[in-house]
C-alpha positions as CSV (number, residue, x, y, z in Angstrom):
1,X,42.8,55.9,-7.0
2,X,42.0,56.4,-3.1
3,X,38.6,55.2,-3.7
4,X,37.2,52.7,-1.0
5,X,34.6,49.9,-1.2
6,X,33.1,48.5,1.9
7,X,32.2,44.9,1.3
8,X,30.6,44.4,5.0
9,X,26.8,43.5,5.6
10,X,26.5,46.4,8.6
11,X,29.9,48.0,9.8
12,X,32.5,48.3,7.8
13,X,35.0,45.8,8.1
14,X,37.2,45.4,5.0
15,X,38.3,48.0,2.5
16,X,39.8,47.0,-1.1
17,X,40.4,48.9,-4.0
18,X,38.0,48.7,-7.2
19,X,38.9,48.0,-10.9
20,X,39.3,44.2,-10.8
21,X,36.4,41.7,-11.5
22,X,36.6,40.5,-8.2
23,X,36.3,43.5,-6.3
24,X,33.0,44.1,-8.6
25,X,31.9,40.4,-7.7
26,X,32.3,41.3,-3.9
27,X,30.5,44.7,-4.3
28,X,27.6,42.8,-6.0
29,X,27.5,40.4,-3.4
30,X,27.5,42.7,-0.5
31,X,24.6,44.3,-2.3
32,X,22.8,41.4,-2.3
33,X,23.5,40.2,1.3
34,X,22.2,43.5,2.8
35,X,18.9,43.2,0.8
36,X,18.5,39.4,1.5
37,X,19.0,40.4,5.5
38,X,16.7,43.4,5.2
39,X,14.2,41.3,3.6
40,X,14.9,38.7,6.4
41,X,14.1,41.0,9.1
42,X,10.7,41.5,7.9
43,X,10.2,38.0,7.6
44,X,10.7,35.0,6.0
45,X,7.9,35.1,3.8
46,X,8.9,38.7,2.5
47,X,11.5,36.8,0.7
48,X,10.9,37.4,-3.1
49,X,13.3,36.0,-5.7
50,X,11.4,38.1,-8.4
51,X,11.9,41.5,-6.7
52,X,14.1,44.1,-8.4
53,X,16.3,45.0,-5.1
54,X,17.2,41.0,-5.2
55,X,18.0,40.5,-8.8
56,X,21.7,40.9,-9.5
57,X,24.6,39.4,-11.3
58,X,24.5,36.1,-9.5
59,X,20.7,35.5,-11.2
60,X,17.7,34.5,-9.3
61,X,18.5,30.9,-8.7
62,X,20.4,31.2,-5.6
63,X,17.8,33.5,-4.1
64,X,15.0,31.0,-4.8
65,X,16.8,28.3,-3.0
66,X,17.5,30.7,0.1
67,X,13.9,31.6,-0.3
68,X,12.7,28.1,-0.1
69,X,15.1,27.1,2.7
70,X,13.9,29.6,5.3
71,X,10.4,29.9,4.3
72,X,8.2,28.1,6.5
73,X,6.2,24.9,5.4
74,X,2.7,24.9,4.5
75,X,0.3,24.4,7.4
76,X,-0.7,21.1,5.9
77,X,2.9,19.8,5.6
78,X,3.5,18.8,9.5
79,X,0.5,17.0,10.1
80,X,0.9,15.0,7.1
81,X,4.6,14.2,8.1
82,X,3.3,13.3,11.6
83,X,0.6,10.7,10.0
84,X,2.9,9.2,7.5
85,X,5.6,8.8,10.2
86,X,3.4,7.2,12.7
87,X,2.0,4.9,10.1
88,X,5.3,3.6,8.8
89,X,6.9,3.2,12.4
90,X,3.9,1.4,14.0
91,X,3.3,-0.5,10.7
92,X,7.1,-1.9,10.3
93,X,7.5,-2.4,14.2
94,X,4.4,-4.8,13.7
95,X,5.9,-6.5,10.7
96,X,9.3,-7.0,12.2
97,X,7.8,-8.4,15.4
98,X,5.6,-10.7,13.4
99,X,8.6,-12.1,11.3
100,X,10.8,-12.5,14.2
101,X,7.9,-14.4,16.3
102,X,7.4,-16.6,13.3
103,X,3.8,-16.3,12.9
104,X,2.5,-17.2,9.6
105,X,-1.2,-16.5,8.9
106,X,-1.2,-17.9,5.3
107,X,1.0,-18.7,2.5
108,X,0.9,-15.6,0.4
109,X,4.0,-14.1,1.8
110,X,5.8,-17.0,0.7
111,X,4.0,-17.0,-2.7
112,X,4.9,-13.1,-3.4
113,X,8.6,-13.9,-2.1
114,X,8.9,-16.7,-4.9
115,X,7.6,-14.2,-7.2
116,X,10.1,-11.2,-6.4
117,X,13.1,-14.1,-6.2
118,X,12.2,-14.7,-9.8
119,X,11.5,-11.1,-11.1
120,X,15.0,-10.5,-9.3
121,X,16.5,-13.1,-11.3
122,X,14.8,-11.7,-14.8
123,X,12.7,-15.0,-14.9
124,X,8.7,-15.3,-15.2
125,X,7.2,-15.5,-11.8
126,X,6.8,-19.3,-11.6
127,X,6.0,-20.1,-8.0
128,X,6.4,-23.7,-7.5
129,X,4.4,-23.3,-3.8
130,X,1.4,-23.1,-6.0
131,X,2.3,-26.2,-8.2
132,X,5.3,-27.3,-10.3
133,X,5.5,-24.7,-13.2
134,X,2.6,-22.5,-12.0
135,X,2.9,-19.0,-13.4
136,X,1.6,-16.9,-10.9
137,X,0.5,-14.2,-13.7
138,X,-2.2,-16.7,-14.1
139,X,-3.2,-16.7,-10.5
140,X,-4.2,-12.9,-10.3
141,X,-3.0,-10.2,-12.9
142,X,-0.4,-8.3,-11.3
143,X,2.6,-7.1,-13.6
144,X,3.3,-4.2,-11.3
145,X,5.0,-6.6,-8.8
146,X,7.7,-6.8,-11.2
147,X,8.7,-3.9,-9.2
148,X,9.7,-6.2,-6.5
149,X,12.4,-7.5,-8.3
150,X,15.2,-4.8,-7.5
151,X,13.7,-4.9,-3.8
152,X,14.6,-8.7,-3.7
153,X,18.0,-8.3,-5.0
154,X,18.8,-5.7,-2.9
155,X,17.5,-7.4,0.2
156,X,16.5,-11.2,-0.4
157,X,14.1,-11.8,2.6
158,X,10.3,-12.0,2.7
159,X,10.9,-9.1,5.3
160,X,11.7,-6.6,2.7
161,X,8.2,-7.5,1.0
162,X,6.5,-6.7,4.4
163,X,8.0,-3.3,4.9
164,X,7.5,-2.4,1.3
165,X,4.0,-2.9,2.2
166,X,4.3,-0.9,5.1
167,X,5.5,1.9,3.8
168,X,3.4,2.2,0.7
169,X,0.3,1.9,3.1
170,X,1.8,4.7,5.2
171,X,2.8,7.0,2.2
172,X,-0.7,6.8,1.3
173,X,-1.6,9.2,4.3
174,X,0.5,12.1,2.8
175,X,-2.0,13.3,0.2
176,X,-5.2,12.2,2.1
177,X,-4.0,14.3,5.4
178,X,-2.5,17.4,3.4
179,X,-6.2,17.3,2.0
180,X,-7.8,16.9,5.6
181,X,-5.4,19.7,7.0
182,X,-6.6,22.3,4.5
183,X,-10.0,21.5,4.9
184,X,-10.7,21.3,8.4
185,X,-7.4,22.7,9.9
186,X,-4.0,21.4,11.0
187,X,-4.9,19.5,14.1
188,X,-8.2,18.0,12.9
189,X,-6.9,17.1,9.8
190,X,-3.5,15.6,11.5
191,X,-6.2,13.4,13.6
192,X,-8.1,12.3,10.5
193,X,-4.8,11.3,8.8
194,X,-3.5,9.1,11.9
195,X,-7.2,7.7,11.9
196,X,-6.6,6.9,8.3
197,X,-3.3,5.4,8.3
198,X,-4.1,3.1,11.3
199,X,-7.7,2.3,10.4
200,X,-9.0,-1.1,10.2
201,X,-8.3,-1.9,6.6
202,X,-4.7,-0.8,6.9
203,X,-4.2,-3.1,10.1
204,X,-5.8,-6.0,8.5
205,X,-3.6,-5.9,5.4
206,X,-0.7,-5.3,7.7
207,X,-1.7,-8.4,9.7
208,X,-2.2,-10.7,6.7
209,X,1.3,-10.0,5.2
210,X,2.0,-8.8,1.8
211,X,-0.4,-8.6,-1.0
212,X,-0.5,-6.9,-4.4
213,X,-3.4,-4.4,-3.2
214,X,-0.2,-2.7,-1.4
215,X,0.5,-0.8,-4.5
216,X,-3.1,0.2,-5.2
217,X,-3.7,1.9,-1.8
218,X,-1.3,4.9,-2.4
219,X,-2.6,5.2,-6.0
220,X,-6.2,5.7,-4.6
221,X,-5.2,8.2,-2.2
222,X,-3.8,10.3,-4.5
223,X,-6.5,10.0,-7.3
224,X,-9.0,10.7,-4.5
225,X,-7.4,13.9,-3.6
226,X,-7.3,14.8,-7.2
227,X,-10.7,14.1,-7.7
228,X,-11.8,16.3,-5.0
229,X,-9.4,19.2,-6.3
230,X,-11.4,18.5,-9.6
231,X,-7.8,18.0,-11.1
232,X,-9.3,15.7,-14.1
233,X,-6.1,14.4,-15.9
234,X,-4.2,14.1,-12.5
235,X,-7.2,11.8,-11.2
236,X,-7.1,9.8,-14.4
237,X,-3.2,9.4,-14.4
238,X,-3.6,7.8,-10.8
239,X,-6.4,5.6,-11.2
240,X,-5.7,4.0,-14.9
241,X,-2.6,2.0,-13.4
242,X,-4.6,-0.2,-10.9
243,X,-5.2,-2.5,-13.7
244,X,-1.8,-3.6,-13.4
245,X,-2.3,-4.1,-9.6
246,X,-5.3,-6.7,-9.8
247,X,-7.8,-8.0,-12.5
248,X,-10.9,-6.9,-10.6
249,X,-9.6,-3.5,-9.9
250,X,-10.4,-2.7,-13.7
251,X,-14.0,-2.6,-12.5
252,X,-12.6,0.3,-10.1
253,X,-11.1,2.5,-12.6
254,X,-14.7,2.1,-14.5
255,X,-16.7,3.6,-11.6
256,X,-13.7,6.2,-11.2
257,X,-14.1,7.1,-14.9
258,X,-17.9,7.4,-14.5
259,X,-17.3,9.8,-11.3
260,X,-15.1,11.9,-13.2
261,X,-17.7,12.0,-16.0
262,X,-20.2,13.3,-13.7
263,X,-18.6,15.6,-11.6
264,X,-16.3,17.3,-14.4
265,X,-19.3,17.8,-16.7
266,X,-18.9,21.7,-17.0
267,X,-15.3,21.5,-16.9
268,X,-13.2,21.9,-20.5
269,X,-9.9,20.1,-20.6
270,X,-7.1,20.3,-23.1
271,X,-5.1,17.5,-24.9
272,X,-2.5,19.0,-27.5
273,X,-4.6,21.3,-29.6
274,X,-7.8,19.6,-29.0
275,X,-10.3,20.3,-26.3
276,X,-12.3,18.0,-24.3
277,X,-14.8,18.0,-21.5
278,X,-14.6,16.1,-18.3
279,X,-17.3,14.0,-19.6
280,X,-15.3,12.9,-22.6
281,X,-12.1,12.3,-20.2
282,X,-14.2,10.4,-17.7
283,X,-15.9,8.2,-20.1
284,X,-12.8,7.4,-22.1
285,X,-11.3,6.3,-18.6
286,X,-14.3,4.1,-18.0
287,X,-14.2,2.3,-21.1
288,X,-10.3,1.9,-20.4
289,X,-11.3,0.0,-17.1
290,X,-14.0,-2.3,-18.6
291,X,-12.1,-3.3,-21.8
292,X,-9.0,-3.9,-19.1
293,X,-11.0,-6.1,-17.0
294,X,-12.6,-7.8,-19.7
295,X,-9.3,-8.4,-21.5
296,X,-7.7,-9.8,-18.6
297,X,-10.3,-12.4,-17.1
298,X,-11.3,-13.4,-20.3
299,X,-7.9,-13.9,-22.3
300,X,-5.1,-13.0,-20.2
301,X,-5.7,-15.1,-17.2
302,X,-6.9,-18.2,-19.0
303,X,-3.9,-18.3,-21.0
304,X,-1.4,-17.9,-18.1
305,X,-3.7,-20.2,-15.8
306,X,-3.0,-23.9,-15.3
307,X,-6.7,-24.5,-15.2
308,X,-7.5,-22.4,-18.2
309,X,-9.8,-20.3,-16.5
310,X,-10.1,-17.2,-14.1
311,X,-9.3,-18.8,-10.7
312,X,-11.1,-16.1,-8.8
313,X,-14.5,-15.8,-10.4
314,X,-17.8,-15.0,-8.1
315,X,-18.9,-18.4,-8.3
316,X,-16.0,-18.9,-5.9
317,X,-13.2,-21.8,-6.3
318,X,-10.2,-23.0,-4.1
319,X,-7.6,-21.2,-6.0
320,X,-6.4,-19.5,-2.8
321,X,-6.4,-22.6,-0.7
322,X,-9.5,-22.0,1.4
323,X,-12.5,-23.4,1.2
324,X,-16.4,-21.9,-0.2
325,X,-19.6,-21.6,2.2
326,X,-22.5,-21.9,0.4
327,X,-24.8,-19.0,0.9
328,X,-28.7,-19.4,0.7
329,X,-31.2,-17.0,-1.0
330,X,-31.0,-14.9,-4.1
331,X,-28.7,-12.2,-5.3
332,X,-30.0,-10.0,-2.3
333,X,-29.5,-12.4,0.2
334,X,-25.8,-13.3,-0.8
335,X,-25.0,-9.8,-0.8
336,X,-26.5,-9.1,2.7
337,X,-26.4,-12.1,4.6
338,X,-24.7,-13.6,7.1
339,X,-24.5,-10.5,9.2
340,X,-21.1,-10.1,9.2
341,X,-21.6,-8.3,5.7
342,X,-23.7,-5.8,7.2
343,X,-21.0,-5.2,10.0
344,X,-18.4,-4.4,7.2
345,X,-21.0,-2.1,5.5
346,X,-21.6,-0.3,8.6
347,X,-18.0,0.1,9.5
348,X,-17.3,1.3,6.0
349,X,-19.9,4.1,6.0
350,X,-18.9,5.3,9.2
351,X,-15.1,5.4,8.0
352,X,-16.8,8.1,5.6
353,X,-18.4,10.0,8.3
354,X,-22.0,9.1,6.8
355,X,-21.8,12.1,4.5
356,X,-19.4,10.1,2.0
357,X,-22.5,8.5,0.7
358,X,-23.2,11.7,-0.9
359,X,-20.0,11.7,-3.1
360,X,-20.1,10.2,-6.4
361,X,-16.5,8.8,-5.6
362,X,-17.8,6.7,-2.8
363,X,-19.3,4.1,-5.9
364,X,-15.6,3.3,-6.1
365,X,-16.2,0.8,-3.1
366,X,-18.8,-1.4,-5.0
367,X,-17.0,-3.7,-7.5
368,X,-14.9,-4.7,-4.3
369,X,-17.8,-5.3,-2.1
370,X,-19.7,-6.9,-4.8
371,X,-17.3,-9.8,-5.6
372,X,-16.6,-10.4,-2.3
373,X,-20.0,-10.6,-0.8
374,X,-21.2,-12.8,-3.9
375,X,-18.4,-14.9,-3.1
376,X,-18.8,-18.0,-0.9
377,X,-15.3,-17.4,1.0
378,X,-16.0,-16.4,4.3
379,X,-12.5,-14.5,4.7
380,X,-13.7,-11.9,2.0
381,X,-16.4,-10.6,4.0
382,X,-14.9,-9.6,7.5
383,X,-13.7,-6.1,8.2
384,X,-11.6,-7.1,11.1
385,X,-8.9,-8.8,9.6
386,X,-7.3,-9.6,6.1
387,X,-6.1,-7.2,3.3
388,X,-9.4,-7.0,1.0
389,X,-10.4,-3.6,2.8
390,X,-7.5,-1.9,2.0
391,X,-8.3,-0.6,-1.2
392,X,-11.6,0.8,0.4
393,X,-9.6,3.2,2.9
394,X,-8.6,5.8,0.5
395,X,-11.8,6.1,-1.2
396,X,-13.8,6.4,1.9
397,X,-11.5,9.0,3.0
398,X,-11.9,11.0,-0.3
399,X,-15.5,10.6,-0.3
400,X,-15.5,11.9,3.0
401,X,-13.4,15.0,2.4
402,X,-15.0,15.5,-1.0
403,X,-18.3,16.3,0.6
404,X,-16.6,18.5,3.2
405,X,-14.8,20.5,0.5
406,X,-18.1,21.0,-1.1
407,X,-19.8,22.0,2.3
408,X,-17.0,24.3,3.0
409,X,-17.2,26.2,-0.3
410,X,-13.9,28.0,0.6
411,X,-15.4,29.9,3.1
412,X,-13.8,29.9,6.8
413,X,-15.7,27.5,8.9
414,X,-16.9,30.3,11.7
415,X,-18.6,31.7,8.4
416,X,-20.0,28.5,7.5
417,X,-24.2,27.9,8.5
418,X,-24.7,26.4,11.8
419,X,-26.1,23.3,10.3
420,X,-23.0,23.1,7.8
421,X,-20.8,23.1,11.0
422,X,-22.6,20.7,13.0
423,X,-22.7,18.1,10.3
424,X,-19.1,18.6,9.9
425,X,-18.4,17.6,13.3
426,X,-20.3,14.7,13.3
427,X,-18.6,13.7,10.0
428,X,-15.1,14.1,11.2
429,X,-16.1,12.6,14.7
430,X,-17.5,9.5,12.9
431,X,-14.3,8.1,11.8
432,X,-12.3,9.3,14.8
433,X,-14.7,7.4,17.4
434,X,-14.7,4.5,15.2
435,X,-10.9,4.5,15.2
436,X,-10.7,5.0,19.0
437,X,-13.6,2.2,19.7
438,X,-12.1,-0.4,17.5
439,X,-8.3,-0.2,18.4
440,X,-8.2,-2.8,21.0
441,X,-9.8,-5.1,18.6
442,X,-7.3,-4.5,15.7
443,X,-3.9,-6.2,14.9
444,X,-1.6,-3.4,16.2
445,X,-2.8,-3.6,19.5
446,X,-1.3,-7.2,20.0
447,X,2.1,-5.5,20.2
448,X,0.8,-4.2,23.9
449,X,0.7,-8.0,25.1
450,X,3.6,-9.3,27.0
451,X,6.2,-10.8,25.0
452,X,5.0,-10.0,21.6
453,X,7.6,-10.0,18.8
454,X,10.0,-12.1,20.6
455,X,11.6,-15.1,19.2
456,X,9.8,-18.2,19.8
457,X,11.4,-21.0,21.9
458,X,11.7,-22.9,18.9
459,X,13.8,-20.1,17.1
460,X,17.1,-21.9,17.0
461,X,15.9,-25.1,16.1
462,X,14.2,-23.4,12.8
463,X,17.7,-21.9,12.0
464,X,19.2,-25.3,12.3
465,X,16.4,-26.8,10.1
466,X,17.2,-24.0,7.6
467,X,21.1,-24.4,7.3
468,X,20.6,-28.4,7.0
469,X,19.0,-27.6,3.6
470,X,21.6,-26.8,1.1
471,X,21.4,-23.5,-1.1
472,X,19.3,-24.3,-4.4
473,X,17.8,-27.7,-3.2
474,X,14.3,-28.0,-3.8
475,X,12.3,-28.7,-0.6
476,X,8.6,-29.2,0.3
477,X,7.1,-28.2,3.6
478,X,4.0,-27.0,5.3
479,X,3.3,-23.5,6.5
480,X,5.4,-23.1,9.4
481,X,8.9,-22.7,7.5
482,X,7.5,-21.8,3.8
483,X,8.4,-18.3,3.5
484,X,11.7,-18.7,5.8
485,X,12.9,-21.3,3.4
486,X,12.6,-19.3,0.2
487,X,15.5,-17.0,0.2
488,X,17.9,-20.4,0.2
489,X,15.8,-23.2,-1.7
490,X,13.1,-23.9,-4.2
491,X,10.1,-24.3,-2.1
492,X,7.2,-26.7,-2.7
493,X,3.8,-26.9,-0.4
494,X,2.9,-30.1,1.0
495,X,-0.7,-29.3,-0.2
496,X,-0.1,-28.8,-4.1
497,X,3.4,-30.6,-4.6
498,X,3.5,-33.3,-7.1
499,X,7.3,-33.5,-7.3
500,X,9.9,-35.7,-5.3
501,X,12.0,-33.0,-3.7
502,X,15.6,-33.1,-2.4
503,X,14.5,-32.6,1.2
504,X,11.3,-32.4,3.0
505,X,10.6,-30.4,6.1
506,X,7.6,-31.1,8.6
507,X,6.6,-29.0,11.4
508,X,4.4,-30.9,13.9
509,X,2.9,-27.4,15.2
510,X,1.8,-26.4,11.6
511,X,-2.0,-25.8,11.2
512,X,-1.3,-27.2,7.6
513,X,-1.8,-30.7,9.3
514,X,-5.2,-30.2,11.1
515,X,-3.6,-31.5,14.5
516,X,-2.7,-35.0,12.7
517,X,1.0,-34.3,11.6
518,X,3.2,-37.0,10.3
519,X,5.4,-38.5,13.0
520,X,8.0,-39.7,10.6
521,X,9.3,-37.2,7.6
522,X,10.8,-40.0,6.1
523,X,8.1,-42.5,5.8
524,X,5.4,-39.8,5.0
525,X,7.6,-38.8,2.0
526,X,8.1,-42.2,0.8
527,X,4.2,-42.8,1.3
528,X,3.3,-39.8,-1.0
529,X,6.1,-40.1,-3.7
530,X,4.9,-40.9,-6.8
531,X,8.1,-42.2,-8.2
532,X,9.1,-44.6,-5.6
533,X,11.6,-42.0,-4.1
534,X,13.6,-43.2,-1.0
535,X,14.2,-40.7,1.9
536,X,15.9,-40.7,5.5
537,X,15.6,-38.8,8.1
538,X,18.1,-36.5,9.1
539,X,17.1,-34.1,11.8
540,X,14.5,-34.2,14.2
541,X,14.5,-31.3,16.8
542,X,11.8,-29.5,18.7
543,X,9.0,-30.7,16.5
544,X,10.7,-30.1,13.1
545,X,11.9,-33.1,11.1
546,X,13.9,-33.0,8.1
547,X,14.2,-36.1,5.6
548,X,16.9,-36.3,2.9
549,X,16.2,-38.0,-0.8
550,X,18.8,-40.9,-1.0
551,X,17.9,-42.3,-4.0
552,X,20.9,-44.4,-5.5
């Protein structure tokens, strides 16, 4: 009809005759693109998928995707990305170096590797390192570790467990850093996030290798942020699964419920058609926590444990292979002496910026500190090493931020009273200064040592030992190659085995022998055999010996 349609955005570039669906669609698209370009010129944040000018026949869904693509991320996201990335890279690098250098701090990695291997084969977590037929759910109650089954199926190596733990610890910095950035600003919040993810509790856990508490740390991190922000249902949903991580965390859930009941006492919540107060919700969580704890330690653990008892009661035992120390004095003396316990308390309070003690959330550290300090195990008291402090880190960070948020009261910092500003500076500065001051004495600093993370001179000999053991064979060994043998063999530990295995592997340099290792693996195996099994020495190389059973 002589009519012309301009479909270009800007100057005319194409002329088409109207009157068909294709041309009509192009007309709508051209109009939409003009609106998008005009909105983008005004700034990415001006894009509004619900604006009348941007609604068209294609619908608002493409506009929503475009708006998200061009919108700048919130200011709290970049520092959180940095904190998580720094933590993940440094922790994973440390773990890979530790694995490569064949450093073995304990038998725990081998134990959890056998558990993951069993779950990967859809079997009960029977761990022969702890003893013949030993169900590890009777040692500690950690059904959440069934999640390691798929991990082992995809990558059957203890190193996979180390990296899973590293990523779990690192990702816990995401909610903590974002809240810190919203509260104190991106730069200060980012610094707090990095200090958090590289804190003493995190580094101790990484150096001690895999433990079940790795799953608790991100749960507590998200629960802490939800508590600070008054999102009570989210806090409950992040806290309740802690009972699946370890039996004593039921008491932590109890304290979390009481904290919610107190802080949320004036809030009204909905549960379907019903209404309930924050107090009711918190008390319900507290009841769930204490019932779960009692059910676990009085019923489930005794039923699954070969000893018929809870292996890790406050009275102490040798369930973890370590010895207990007698601490003189009454209850207060056991809690506060020797001085290493006071040092741990001091470092924890400093991590919470001192002001964190004013938050009811800080009470969540009490059950963990109580069972550790009342125990006679020296390894439970320390702050510089082991994994026992990891669950305290998100709680301390959450308590610190809880107080800062309440001090800020939604005001810009420059509008806050001068005493509040100074208190904030001190509270934020304490954990940062602590992190810098203690950096050289924490595990990650070892990566700066010359030769750290390299294969030892005996690495080739160790590989030869592992290749000597046929796949699926049973093998009794000490700490040296304990975890390294798990992927291909059924492993027993020399300190708990009562079985005559197919092979015996002895590392003369292993700490399991207390400096007095056997000189002949075959002779040692026959001397400890309960059935008169006969062994012959088939390999002796660079301090390693392998004996094979040769019964007729």
